[in-house]
LOMARSE-581414 format. One record per residue (C-alpha): residue number from 1; chain; x, y, z. Coordinates in nm, 2 decimals. Layout:
N
  num  cadena       X       Y       Z
  NUM       A       X       Y       Z
...
This chain:
338
  num  cadena       X       Y       Z
    1       A   12.57   13.18    2.69
    2       A   12.46   13.30    3.03
    3       A   12.35   13.07    3.31
    4       A   12.02   13.19    3.31
    5       A   11.96   13.07    2.94
    6       A   12.15   12.74    3.01
    7       A   11.91   12.69    3.29
    8       A   11.62   12.82    3.06
    9       A   11.74   12.53    2.82
   10       A   11.79   12.23    3.11
   11       A   11.40   12.32    3.20
   12       A   11.29   12.29    2.84
   13       A   11.49   11.95    2.81
   14       A   11.35   11.83    3.13
   15       A   11.01   11.90    3.05
   16       A   11.05   11.74    2.69
   17       A   11.19   11.45    2.86
   18       A   10.85   11.42    3.08
   19       A   10.62   11.44    2.76
   20       A   10.82   11.17    2.57
   21       A   10.84   10.93    2.85
   22       A   10.51   11.03    3.07
   23       A   10.37   11.08    2.75
   24       A   10.32   10.72    2.67
   25       A   10.26   10.64    3.02
   26       A    9.92   10.86    2.97
   27       A    9.84   10.70    2.65
   28       A    9.84   10.35    2.78
   29       A    9.62   10.46    3.06
   30       A    9.37   10.65    2.84
   31       A    9.33   10.33    2.61
   32       A    9.30   10.07    2.91
   33       A    8.93   10.08    2.92
   34       A    8.88   10.02    2.58
   35       A    9.16    9.80    2.43
   36       A    9.19    9.57    2.68
   37       A    8.92    9.28    2.57
   38       A    8.94    9.09    2.91
   39       A    9.14    9.14    3.25
   40       A    9.45    8.93    3.12
   41       A    9.46    9.21    2.82
   42       A    9.45    9.48    3.08
   43       A    9.70    9.35    3.31
   44       A    9.94    9.33    3.02
   45       A    9.88    9.70    2.88
   46       A    9.96    9.81    3.27
   47       A   10.24    9.58    3.30
   48       A   10.42    9.75    2.99
   49       A   10.44   10.06    3.19
   50       A   10.47    9.94    3.55
   51       A   10.85    9.94    3.59
   52       A   10.82   10.29    3.44
   53       A   10.57   10.51    3.51
   54       A   10.69   10.67    3.84
   55       A   11.06   10.70    3.71
   56       A   10.91   10.89    3.42
   57       A   10.73   11.14    3.67
   58       A   11.07   11.23    3.83
   59       A   11.11   11.44    3.52
   60       A   10.85   11.66    3.61
   61       A   10.97   11.69    3.99
   62       A   11.31   11.75    3.84
   63       A   11.17   12.01    3.63
   64       A   10.94   12.18    3.91
   65       A   11.24   12.17    4.15
   66       A   11.46   12.36    3.87
   67       A   11.25   12.61    3.84
   68       A   11.19   12.70    4.18
   69       A   11.55   12.76    4.22
   70       A   11.65   12.85    3.90
   71       A   11.35   13.11    3.84
   72       A   11.17   13.13    4.14
   73       A   10.95   13.43    4.03
   74       A   10.79   13.23    3.72
   75       A   10.76   12.93    4.02
   76       A   10.56   13.16    4.21
   77       A   10.35   13.31    3.96
   78       A   10.28   12.99    3.77
   79       A   10.19   12.84    4.08
   80       A    9.92   13.07    4.22
   81       A    9.79   13.17    3.88
   82       A    9.74   12.76    3.75
   83       A    9.66   12.68    4.12
   84       A    9.34   12.49    4.03
   85       A    9.49   12.32    3.72
   86       A    9.79   12.22    3.88
   87       A    9.60   12.08    4.16
   88       A    9.33   11.91    3.93
   89       A    9.65   11.75    3.76
   90       A    9.82   11.68    4.07
   91       A    9.52   11.47    4.22
   92       A    9.50   11.29    3.90
   93       A    9.88   11.17    3.96
   94       A    9.80   11.09    4.25
   95       A    9.50   10.84    4.23
   96       A    9.67   10.69    3.91
   97       A    9.93   10.60    4.10
   98       A    9.75   10.44    4.35
   99       A    9.54   10.26    4.13
  100       A    9.84   10.09    3.94
  101       A    9.92    9.94    4.30
  102       A    9.59    9.85    4.43
  103       A    9.42    9.71    4.10
  104       A    9.55    9.38    4.13
  105       A    9.50    9.31    4.48
  106       A    9.18    9.21    4.46
  107       A    9.05    8.95    4.19
  108       A    8.67    9.10    4.22
  109       A    8.58    9.22    3.87
  110       A    8.41    9.50    4.02
  111       A    8.72    9.62    4.20
  112       A    8.95    9.60    3.90
  113       A    8.73    9.76    3.65
  114       A    8.65   10.03    3.88
  115       A    9.02   10.08    3.91
  116       A    9.07   10.05    3.53
  117       A    8.83   10.40    3.52
  118       A    9.05   10.57    3.78
  119       A    9.35   10.52    3.58
  120       A    9.17   10.64    3.28
  121       A    9.08   10.98    3.45
  122       A    9.41   11.00    3.62
  123       A    9.59   10.98    3.26
  124       A    9.34   11.15    3.07
  125       A    9.33   11.47    3.31
  126       A    9.72   11.59    3.28
  127       A    9.74   11.45    2.96
  128       A    9.48   11.72    2.85
  129       A    9.57   11.99    3.10
  130       A    9.94   11.98    3.01
  131       A    9.84   12.15    2.64
  132       A    9.62   12.37    2.82
  133       A    9.91   12.51    3.05
  134       A   10.12   12.53    2.76
  135       A    9.90   12.69    2.54
  136       A    9.85   13.00    2.80
  137       A   10.21   13.01    2.86
  138       A   10.27   13.18    2.49
  139       A    9.95   13.37    2.47
  140       A    9.95   13.49    2.81
  141       A    9.76   13.56    3.14
  142       A    9.68   13.87    3.32
  143       A   10.03   13.93    3.51
  144       A   10.06   14.30    3.68
  145       A   10.37   14.50    3.75
  146       A   10.44   14.32    4.03
  147       A   10.44   13.98    3.87
  148       A   10.08   13.89    4.02
  149       A    9.83   13.67    3.88
  150       A    9.56   13.92    3.87
  151       A    9.30   13.67    3.68
  152       A    9.13   13.37    3.79
  153       A    9.06   12.99    3.65
  154       A    8.83   13.11    3.36
  155       A    9.11   13.33    3.21
  156       A    9.30   12.99    3.12
  157       A    8.99   12.84    2.92
  158       A    8.96   12.94    2.55
  159       A    8.89   12.81    2.24
  160       A    9.26   12.84    2.21
  161       A    9.38   12.64    2.51
  162       A    9.11   12.40    2.46
  163       A    9.27   12.30    2.13
  164       A    9.61   12.31    2.28
  165       A    9.43   12.03    2.53
  166       A    9.33   11.84    2.27
  167       A    9.64   11.86    2.05
  168       A    9.87   11.70    2.38
  169       A    9.55   11.44    2.47
  170       A    9.56   11.31    2.12
  171       A    9.95   11.32    2.10
  172       A    9.97   11.13    2.41
  173       A    9.73   10.87    2.35
  174       A    9.90   10.83    2.00
  175       A   10.24   10.77    2.18
  176       A   10.08   10.50    2.41
  177       A    9.93   10.32    2.12
  178       A   10.26   10.31    1.97
  179       A   10.42   10.21    2.26
  180       A   10.20    9.95    2.32
  181       A   10.23    9.77    1.97
  182       A   10.62    9.73    2.05
  183       A   10.58    9.61    2.39
  184       A   10.28    9.37    2.37
  185       A   10.27    9.03    2.22
  186       A   10.24    8.96    1.82
  187       A    9.85    8.95    1.83
  188       A    9.75    9.23    2.04
  189       A   10.01    9.46    1.89
  190       A    9.86    9.41    1.54
  191       A    9.52    9.52    1.70
  192       A    9.67    9.81    1.87
  193       A    9.83    9.93    1.58
  194       A    9.54    9.94    1.39
  195       A    9.38   10.18    1.66
  196       A    9.75   10.39    1.64
  197       A    9.66   10.43    1.26
  198       A    9.32   10.58    1.37
  199       A    9.43   10.83    1.66
  200       A    9.70   10.93    1.41
  201       A    9.40   11.14    1.21
  202       A    9.28   11.33    1.50
  203       A    9.62   11.42    1.62
  204       A    9.71   11.59    1.28
  205       A    9.40   11.78    1.25
  206       A    9.40   11.92    1.64
  207       A    9.80   12.01    1.56
  208       A    9.69   12.17    1.20
  209       A    9.41   12.38    1.42
  210       A    9.67   12.47    1.68
  211       A    9.94   12.62    1.46
  212       A    9.66   12.84    1.24
  213       A    9.51   12.98    1.61
  214       A    9.91   13.03    1.72
  215       A    9.96   13.24    1.43
  216       A    9.66   13.48    1.51
  217       A    9.64   13.46    1.92
  218       A   10.03   13.48    1.97
  219       A   10.30   13.70    1.89
  220       A   10.45   13.44    1.71
  221       A   10.53   13.65    1.39
  222       A   10.76   13.87    1.61
  223       A   10.90   13.62    1.76
  224       A   10.96   13.37    1.46
  225       A   10.87   13.54    1.15
  226       A   10.65   13.39    0.88
  227       A   10.88   13.14    0.83
  228       A   10.94   12.99    1.17
  229       A   11.23   12.82    1.09
  230       A   11.37   12.43    1.08
  231       A   11.21   12.32    1.44
  232       A   10.86   12.40    1.39
  233       A   10.86   12.27    1.03
  234       A   11.02   11.95    1.13
  235       A   10.77   11.92    1.42
  236       A   10.47   11.90    1.15
  237       A   10.70   11.72    0.92
  238       A   10.77   11.43    1.21
  239       A   10.39   11.38    1.25
  240       A   10.30   11.32    0.90
  241       A   10.59   11.10    0.88
  242       A   10.45   10.92    1.18
  243       A   10.14   10.87    1.01
  244       A   10.28   10.69    0.73
  245       A   10.51   10.48    0.92
  246       A   10.23   10.34    1.14
  247       A   10.04   10.23    0.82
  248       A   10.37   10.06    0.67
  249       A   10.37    9.88    1.03
  250       A   10.72   10.02    1.08
  251       A   10.62   10.07    1.49
  252       A   11.01   10.09    1.60
  253       A   11.06   10.44    1.34
  254       A   10.70   10.55    1.41
  255       A   10.77   10.58    1.77
  256       A   11.09   10.72    1.72
  257       A   10.98   11.01    1.51
  258       A   10.66   11.06    1.72
  259       A   10.92   11.13    1.97
  260       A   11.10   11.38    1.74
  261       A   10.74   11.54    1.70
  262       A   10.71   11.58    2.09
  263       A   11.07   11.74    2.11
  264       A   11.05   11.95    1.82
  265       A   10.68   12.06    1.92
  266       A   10.77   12.14    2.27
  267       A   11.08   12.32    2.19
  268       A   10.87   12.55    1.94
  269       A   10.66   12.65    2.25
  270       A   10.95   12.72    2.44
  271       A   11.13   12.94    2.12
  272       A   10.84   13.10    2.12
  273       A   10.87   13.22    2.49
  274       A   11.23   13.30    2.48
  275       A   11.39   13.51    2.67
  276       A   11.05   13.51    2.83
  277       A   10.92   13.27    3.07
  278       A   10.53   13.37    3.10
  279       A   10.37   13.61    2.87
  280       A   10.15   13.89    3.02
  281       A    9.84   13.94    2.80
  282       A    9.78   14.31    3.00
  283       A   10.11   14.41    2.88
  284       A   10.40   14.23    2.67
  285       A   10.64   14.47    2.91
  286       A   10.52   14.29    3.22
  287       A   10.58   13.93    3.08
  288       A   10.81   13.73    3.35
  289       A   11.18   13.64    3.16
  290       A   11.50   13.48    3.23
  291       A   11.62   13.76    3.37
  292       A   11.36   13.94    3.62
  293       A   11.25   13.63    3.76
  294       A   11.59   13.46    3.79
  295       A   11.80   13.39    4.13
  296       A   12.10   13.55    4.18
  297       A   12.42   13.44    3.98
  298       A   12.56   13.24    4.28
  299       A   12.25   13.04    4.32
  300       A   12.27   12.95    3.92
  301       A   12.61   12.87    3.97
  302       A   12.62   12.60    4.29
  303       A   12.32   12.49    4.09
  304       A   12.49   12.38    3.76
  305       A   12.78   12.24    3.94
  306       A   12.55   11.99    4.13
  307       A   12.35   11.93    3.79
  308       A   12.70   11.86    3.60
  309       A   12.76   11.59    3.92
  310       A   12.43   11.40    3.94
  311       A   12.25   11.45    3.64
  312       A   12.44   11.15    3.47
  313       A   12.36   10.90    3.70
  314       A   12.01   10.98    3.71
  315       A   12.02   10.96    3.28
  316       A   12.23   10.64    3.33
  317       A   11.98   10.46    3.58
  318       A   11.68   10.55    3.35
  319       A   11.82   10.39    3.05
  320       A   11.96   10.09    3.22
  321       A   11.57   10.06    3.35
  322       A   11.46   10.03    3.02
  323       A   11.67    9.82    2.90
  324       A   11.60    9.54    3.16
  325       A   11.27    9.55    3.11
  326       A   11.29    9.58    2.71
  327       A   11.13    9.27    2.61
  328       A   10.75    9.24    2.51
  329       A   10.48    9.15    2.75
  330       A   10.31    8.84    2.71
  331       A    9.99    8.67    2.83
  332       A   10.16    8.46    3.10
  333       A    9.97    8.56    3.42
  334       A   10.30    8.45    3.63
  335       A   10.51    8.72    3.45
  336       A   10.24    8.98    3.50
  337       A   10.32    9.20    3.85
  338       A   10.06    9.46    3.83
């Protein structure tokens, strides 16, 4: 296996980690104004992700840094072509972070309600736009022979990409609901579980529509064949299993299997791409690949050594943080930091 392939796989792993961990952050933020009946309940919801949300975003920063260093042409074309989408996503993440810190600084109900909606907006936008972005990765965008994006924002918007956005939006919201059912005190968790049951239905419908359109609008048949193999099928089966587990109140297993659904779904996207990293809609031969967009072999070698040294420390810290804050959040106001 070449270093180019190893770094493609590593970037895929980083995005999978980001979608799993930041996914429930987005879900909690989206549900916040609608599920919390009063200020205490909303504070409880925020406190479930309070110790983790900024650490979860490190996965995205690391993925972007790895992309920049390992595949600079991919990074350059992506950030020029998807500039407005990524800009909106970045602004949303910034205001969401500000809202987490500012919300409880004043007891004025209007002040807190305002920041609750900011958290909602800051979670909704990236949750939707990630699906739009990944859909365009595999469908293709106008890239010329010089690897320049020659389209505009509207080239990224289509019925297919919007369905992709609905897949990520409903999937992350479902992930957030299941996470809350594990982290909140019993009576509140029971109410959240009922919401998770309702959220599973639009998610499975969106995934079904997305899968059908993928066969018509991408080259998945050439890449994976009529039978796509274990990973895509496992993604669908995992999501179906999540529905059954949620209805049976097996929330711990539901969260675990939903994480697997995100893992298999994201892996499927990267399987359709490989060895490409960004498909050209003008000519598939103009697509960016792990070869024509990569850094020098020496750069990849040095990066691999650095990753082997520091990655275990990052993973160890995150595991430790989740272990320390593993207990359920109660309505005791003295224990609510956010």
